[in-house]
Structures are given as C-alpha cells and as structure tokens.
N, C-alpha and C positions, 0 to 999 in steps of 0.2 A: 433796268431795261432788259428784256429777253433777247437772247441770241436768235438770229434767223435760223430757220430750219435747214438742216444739212442733209435732208433726204427727200426723195420724190414722193409726195403724198399719194398721188394716183397709183404709182407702182406699189406702194405699201398697202393700199386698199385692195388692189388686185391680189396680192399675195395673201392677205388676211382672208379675203373671200374664198380663195382656194382651200385654205385650212378649215374654215367653217363648213364648206361643202363636203370636204373629205371626212371630218370628224364630228360634225354637228356642233351646236352651241354647247351642250352639256359635256361633250367629250373634248372640247378645246380648252387648254389651259392658257393662262397669260404667257407662260414661257413658250408655248407652241407659237403663239402670235408673234412674240418678240423675235424668236428665231427665224420665222418665215419672213417677217418684215425687215429683218436685219437692222433693227433700231434698239435703242436702250429703253428701259422702263420709263424713265422721266420723259423721253421724247414721245412715247406712245400716249401716256396720260396727258401730256401737254397738248398734243395734236388732236386726240380723239376722245379723251376722257376715259371712262370705264369701258371694259370690253363690250358690254351690252349696247352702249352708245355707238361703238364701232359697228356692231352687227346691224343696228337700226339704220345707220348711215348707209351701209352697203345695200340693205333692203330698199331704202328710199331711192337711191341712185339707180338701182336696177329697174324699179317700177317707172321711174322718170324716163329712162332710156327706152323702155318698151312703149310707153305712151308716145314719145316723140317719133319712134319708128312707125308706129301705127298711124299717127297723124300725117306723117310725111307720105306714107304709102297711100293713104286715102286721098291726099291732095294730088299726088302724081297720077293716080288712076282717073280722077275727075278731069285733070288737064288733058290726058291722052284720049279720053272719050269725046271731048269737045262739048259735052253737056254736063250740067250739074245735076246730081241726084238730089231729090228732096227727101229729108228724113234720114234714113239709115245708109250706112256705107256698105259697099259690097266686099270689103276687105276682111278676111278671116284672120283672127289673131290666136295663136297658140293651139289651133286645131280643136278648140273646145266648142265650136259652133257659134260663139259670140262674135259680133263684128264691131269694127270701129274702135276709135281711141278709148271710149269708155270701158270697153272690155279689157283693154290692156292695163288700165289703171285699177281694175278690180271693181269698178262701179259702174 
C-alpha cells in the first residue's frame, strides 16, 4: 500500500508552472522541477508521471480556469443587465477580439 502524499499538490503545480514559464519546456530539467517543487523524484513520478504529463496537466488546468472565469463573467453580466442576450456574449476574453467562454477554451 502506498504512503499518503506529504506535499501540497496544488502548491507543487504552481511552482512547476513558474519553472516552465521561466525556462520553457525544452530548457527545464527534471532536477529543476524537483528543486522548485521541493519533492523527491519518486514523489514527482508517483504524483504526476513524466514531466510532459505535468506540463499537460498545468496547461489543462489553466484553460479550465480561463473557461470558468469567462463563463462566470458572462453569467454575471447577463444577471446585471436584467435581460438575456441571445447568441453571443458581450464579454471579451484575453483582448483577442473573441468573446464568450468558447474563446477562452480555444474553440
């Protein structure tokens, strides 16, 4: 039976994300990640798998957060107007001219 984790997974993900942002995927070594996350090699592989899986998980959670933020903003704006808009949302996401939750999710 495996031991329970002795580190905060969310905090480790945030520290790994900062390393990937600073150095890029190609410039980040496993040792860089281990040092930043303050965990052992076995713990990293046990919790996240290979480093590319860690990067993919970070990317997925970031997109999910953007989607939820855009959806929440869309819902709040409709509530404050007192009327529902049909079709498209009036909320701009990331300044790219696209609107609504679909824009935040890349689709």
